[in-house]
FIPA-879931 format. One record per residue (C-alpha): x, y, z; residue in one letter. Coordinates in Angstrom, 3 decimals, decimal comma. Example, Ala and Ser with C-alpha at 12.3 -4.5 7.8 and 13.67 -1.06 7.14 Angstrom:
FIPA-879931
NODE         px         py         pz   residuo
NODE     12,300     -4,500      7,800         A
NODE     13,670     -1,060      7,140         S
//
This chain:
FIPA-879931
NODE         px         py         pz   residuo
NODE     53,028    -75,504     10,930         M
NODE     51,174    -75,560     14,177         R
NODE     49,036    -72,799     16,015         V
NODE     51,206    -71,075     18,618         L
NODE     49,506    -70,513     21,933         V
NODE     50,832    -69,182     25,324         A
NODE     51,369    -71,992     27,710         E
NODE     48,766    -72,101     30,418         G
NODE     46,413    -69,846     28,377         Y
NODE     44,722    -72,255     25,843         I
NODE     41,249    -70,972     25,593         D
NODE     38,355    -73,296     25,497         E
NODE     37,547    -72,048     22,020         R
NODE     40,597    -74,064     20,860         L
NODE     39,604    -77,278     22,572         R
NODE     38,371    -78,766     19,422         A
NODE     41,795    -78,453     17,748         V
NODE     43,755    -81,669     17,753         P
NODE     46,815    -81,523     19,950         P
NODE     49,186    -82,194     17,098         E
NODE     48,105    -78,871     15,499         L
NODE     48,966    -76,868     18,735         V
NODE     52,372    -75,662     19,965         E
NODE     52,542    -74,070     23,422         A
NODE     55,385    -71,526     24,040         V
NODE     56,490    -70,162     27,353         S
NODE     57,957    -66,626     26,990         T
NODE     57,315    -63,278     28,658         K
NODE     56,906    -59,982     26,882         G
NODE     57,372    -56,398     27,863         D
NODE     54,404    -54,602     29,524         L
NODE     55,657    -51,204     28,292         S
NODE     55,084    -52,327     24,795         K
NODE     51,464    -53,214     25,738         Y
NODE     50,972    -49,706     27,098         L
NODE     52,064    -48,152     23,723         E
NODE     49,057    -49,840     22,205         L
NODE     46,350    -49,974     24,985         H
NODE     45,699    -47,458     27,710         G
NODE     42,939    -46,496     30,219         G
NODE     40,864    -49,438     31,590         P
NODE     42,616    -51,940     29,457         L
NODE     46,032    -50,939     30,911         A
NODE     44,539    -51,276     34,402         D
NODE     43,261    -54,661     33,533         A
NODE     46,663    -55,783     32,007         A
NODE     48,381    -54,735     35,283         R
NODE     45,824    -56,663     37,426         R
NODE     46,371    -59,755     35,083         R
NODE     50,043    -59,149     34,321         E
NODE     51,001    -62,745     34,130         D
NODE     48,391    -63,276     31,318         E
NODE     49,331    -60,031     29,408         A
NODE     53,075    -60,930     29,603         L
NODE     52,361    -64,309     28,290         A
NODE     50,350    -63,091     25,448         A
NODE     53,114    -60,454     24,632         L
NODE     55,728    -63,068     24,775         G
NODE     53,855    -65,240     22,333         L
NODE     53,722    -62,501     19,810         L
NODE     57,457    -61,649     20,388         E
NODE     58,190    -65,322     19,655         E
NODE     56,162    -65,178     16,396         A
NODE     57,993    -62,119     15,347         K
NODE     61,299    -63,946     16,013         R
NODE     60,176    -66,809     13,757         R
NODE     59,198    -64,458     10,914         G
NODE     56,117    -66,572     10,105         K
NODE     53,515    -67,863     12,476         A
NODE     49,974    -68,652     13,160         V
NODE     48,902    -67,639     16,621         V
NODE     45,918    -67,710     18,928         A
NODE     46,038    -65,193     21,808         T
NODE     42,821    -65,677     23,817         Y
NODE     42,143    -64,083     27,116         P
NODE     39,613    -65,616     29,658         P
NODE     35,878    -66,046     28,797         R
NODE     33,992    -62,832     28,492         G
NODE     36,817    -60,797     27,018         V
NODE     36,910    -60,360     23,418         G
NODE     40,189    -61,249     21,825         Y
NODE     40,189    -58,446     19,238         S
NODE     37,932    -56,009     20,938         S
NODE     39,266    -52,404     21,096         G
NODE     37,022    -51,659     24,098         R
NODE     36,848    -54,921     26,124         G
NODE     39,802    -56,949     25,135         G
NODE     42,953    -57,369     26,975         L
NODE     45,214    -57,444     23,934         L
NODE     44,511    -57,013     20,201         N
NODE     47,243    -59,284     18,737         A
NODE     46,540    -58,006     15,113         V
NODE     47,046    -54,380     15,860         A
NODE     50,111    -55,274     18,085         Y
NODE     51,874    -56,977     15,278         L
NODE     50,723    -54,458     12,699         A
NODE     52,114    -51,614     14,794         K
NODE     55,456    -53,427     15,730         E
NODE     56,096    -54,501     12,132         L
NODE     54,631    -51,644     10,143         E
NODE     52,537    -54,265      8,549         A
NODE     49,321    -54,325      6,582         A
NODE     46,141    -56,126      7,894         V
NODE     43,872    -58,385      6,138         V
NODE     40,707    -59,551      7,890         S
NODE     38,852    -62,725      6,703         L
NODE     35,945    -63,202      8,926         D
NODE     32,115    -63,388      8,685         A
NODE     32,027    -60,768     11,533         H
NODE     33,462    -57,411     10,908         F
NODE     36,332    -56,904     13,346         P
NODE     35,221    -53,712     15,196         W
NODE     38,055    -53,797     17,690         G
NODE     40,779    -53,945     15,062         T
NODE     38,924    -51,288     13,212         W
NODE     38,931    -48,928     16,143         E
NODE     42,748    -49,394     16,551         L
NODE     43,136    -48,934     12,780         H
NODE     41,614    -45,500     13,123         L
NODE     44,229    -44,555     15,651         R
NODE     47,260    -46,381     14,184         L
NODE     46,583    -46,082     10,414         G
NODE     47,899    -49,401      9,244         F
NODE     46,679    -50,451      5,746         P
NODE     43,501    -52,557      6,220         F
NODE     41,673    -54,873      3,855         L
NODE     38,528    -56,173      5,500         A
NODE     36,559    -59,047      3,939         I
NODE     33,364    -59,938      5,927         Y
NODE     29,530    -60,619      5,676         S
NODE     27,971    -57,810      3,997         G
NODE     24,550    -58,834      5,520         A
NODE     25,903    -58,262      9,040         D
NODE     28,687    -55,680      8,670         G
NODE     29,021    -52,030      7,628         P
NODE     28,649    -50,532      4,166         H
NODE     32,050    -49,700      2,576         P
NODE     31,099    -46,196      2,181         G
NODE     30,555    -45,816      5,887         R
NODE     34,162    -47,002      6,501         L
NODE     35,592    -44,979      3,747         A
NODE     34,254    -41,755      5,158         R
NODE     36,176    -42,499      8,413         R
NODE     39,531    -43,683      6,958         S
NODE     41,501    -43,356      3,753         D
NODE     43,478    -46,460      4,578         R
NODE     40,754    -49,102      4,532         V
NODE     39,278    -51,180      1,584         V
NODE     36,229    -53,274      2,301         A
NODE     34,820    -56,253      0,497         V
NODE     31,508    -57,352      1,774         P
NODE     30,337    -60,802      0,843         L
NODE     26,802    -61,719      0,192         P
NODE     25,203    -64,967      1,722         P
NODE     26,020    -67,840     -0,492         G
NODE     29,476    -66,704     -1,409         A
NODE     31,945    -69,568     -1,905         S
NODE     35,608    -69,953     -3,017         D
NODE     35,327    -67,933     -6,155         R
NODE     34,318    -64,812     -4,129         S
NODE     36,706    -65,439     -1,312         V
NODE     39,716    -65,936     -3,414         E
NODE     38,858    -62,933     -5,647         A
NODE     38,844    -60,738     -2,465         A
NODE     42,003    -62,345     -1,156         L
NODE     43,786    -61,499     -4,360         D
NODE     43,529    -57,862     -3,478         L
NODE     46,011    -58,545     -0,720         A
NODE     48,731    -58,804     -3,381         G
NODE     48,687    -54,988     -3,546         R
NODE     49,560    -54,564      0,060         L
NODE     53,094    -54,067      1,478         R
NODE     54,632    -56,963      3,348         R
NODE     54,665    -58,420      5,901         P
NODE     50,987    -59,077      6,169         L
NODE     49,029    -59,839      9,287         V
NODE     45,855    -61,818      8,743         L
NODE     42,964    -61,889     11,125         E
NODE     41,207    -65,163     10,231         V
NODE     37,851    -66,564     11,306         G
NODE     36,763    -69,949     10,049         L
NODE     33,117    -69,080     10,046         D
NODE     33,080    -68,790      6,238         L
NODE     33,787    -72,554      5,969         Y
NODE     30,959    -74,547      4,387         R
NODE     30,522    -76,947      7,383         L
NODE     30,169    -74,303      9,966         E
NODE     26,492    -74,867     11,269         P
NODE     25,648    -71,172     11,941         L
NODE     27,134    -69,750      8,845         G
NODE     25,593    -68,778      5,468         H
NODE     28,791    -69,103      3,426         F
NODE     30,046    -72,053      1,392         F
NODE     33,841    -71,586      1,267         A
NODE     35,725    -74,921      1,136         T
NODE     39,309    -75,691      2,291         T
NODE     40,582    -74,127     -0,978         A
NODE     39,695    -70,620      0,409         S
NODE     41,586    -71,140      3,645         Y
NODE     44,533    -72,739      1,789         H
NODE     44,638    -69,569     -0,301         A
NODE     44,642    -67,558      2,847         A
NODE     47,511    -69,418      4,297         G
NODE     49,475    -69,092      1,202         R
NODE     49,505    -65,188      1,722         L
NODE     52,143    -65,897      4,415         I
NODE     53,945    -68,768      2,880         A
NODE     57,110    -66,555      2,528         E
NODE     56,691    -64,758      5,702         G
NODE     53,927    -63,100      7,777         G
NODE     51,346    -63,727     10,478         Y
NODE     47,904    -65,190     11,030         I
NODE     45,987    -64,419     14,184         V
NODE     43,310    -67,242     14,494         L
NODE     39,736    -66,768     15,676         D
NODE     38,092    -69,700     17,454         C
NODE     37,958    -73,156     15,869         A
NODE     35,079    -75,648     16,107         S
NODE     35,111    -79,357     15,404         A
NODE     33,397    -78,644     12,104         A
NODE     36,114    -76,145     10,971         S
NODE     39,170    -78,364     11,511         I
NODE     39,493    -79,178      7,740         P
NODE     39,682    -75,436      7,030         A
NODE     42,312    -75,054      9,761         L
NODE     44,404    -77,788      8,361         R
NODE     44,257    -76,229      4,867         A
NODE     45,170    -72,889      6,399         L
NODE     48,280    -74,275      8,123         L
NODE     49,296    -76,195      4,996         A
NODE     49,081    -73,004      2,806         G
NODE     51,114    -71,151      5,344         A
NODE     53,728    -73,941      5,116         D
NODE     53,719    -73,688      1,337         G
NODE     52,418    -77,233      1,076         A
NODE     49,558    -78,646     -0,948         P
NODE     45,914    -78,481      0,360         N
NODE     45,750    -81,800      2,360         P
NODE     41,911    -81,876      2,139         L
NODE     40,701    -80,731     -1,111         P
NODE     36,933    -80,444     -1,534         E
NODE     34,557    -80,110     -4,397         R
NODE     34,028    -76,364     -5,040         P
NODE     30,377    -75,156     -4,535         I
NODE     28,929    -73,154     -7,450         E
NODE     27,688    -69,692     -6,601         E
NODE     24,389    -68,168     -7,939         S
NODE     24,582    -65,560    -10,664         P
NODE     23,276    -62,915     -8,255         A
NODE     26,260    -63,641     -5,803         V
NODE     28,759    -63,602     -8,716         V
NODE     27,602    -60,130     -9,888         R
NODE     27,478    -58,654     -6,397         E
NODE     30,966    -59,856     -5,466         V
NODE     32,381    -58,801     -8,886         D
NODE     31,028    -55,357     -8,224         R
NODE     32,371    -55,268     -4,746         A
NODE     35,828    -56,353     -5,812         V
NODE     36,049    -53,968     -8,732         E
NODE     35,161    -51,065     -6,426         K
NODE     37,816    -52,205     -4,019         A
NODE     40,438    -52,234     -6,800         R
NODE     39,369    -48,753     -7,838         E
NODE     39,707    -47,555     -4,247         R
NODE     43,181    -49,167     -3,835         M
NODE     44,312    -47,455     -6,959         A
NODE     43,249    -44,041     -5,755         I
NODE     44,393    -44,150     -2,155         I
NODE     47,411    -46,625     -2,584         D
NODE     47,227    -48,252      0,842         I
NODE     50,454    -50,178      0,016         S
NODE     52,346    -47,086      1,124         K
NODE     53,213    -46,091      4,723         K
NODE     50,869    -43,504      6,352         R
NODE     53,342    -40,539      6,285         H
NODE     55,268    -41,653      3,151         A
//
């Protein structure tokens, strides 16, 4: 499997990705579908940059046609790809809306743009993120009964990431994953120690169908990207690494967070449709 991008709109944040891992597609989407998701200033921006918007929509429609895909839909510099306020198109929310899918976010940064659209659209939402930088789960729970949050402490590695990802088994299919590679152990600005095993596990979540929207990839994170793509293909991890042991404090904190997430999922049952 390769990362699908819209031809002519390959963002500089993908420049580190080897060409053999990228597939450019040239299709156009329907602007009316965009307007069902985004309005106001975003709609005005999309009309001004209609070719770009149609290319991104066409890319997502091609992903839907295939039934399983890893995509990167980046607008020009200065426009956040998943921002509910400033981004041109939130690919995660678009796919979730179109497919009535559940969303899993795996990223050190909490996905505020996707969160804002979740509040409006109500898709089931499992968020795995850095607890040091993101919101408290209770704050999110007060605003939505369709969200489950697992904040990870600094120092978390494969054991913690995979325990959090196991919660996705309770979500309805298909899944749309929002994946950042900044939990990978070689990311120079990160404070996590996930190896390729964590990203292989994330990819396996869509091995039988589903979608991954990829955040930016650096040269340091290419092994994690290769593992993610292999997992999505149902293939073995091509670059297994020695797991990094977590401290007892990290283990205890993550175990509590995952247990609370399980309890919340049992109460609210986010596997169901919003109005079921």
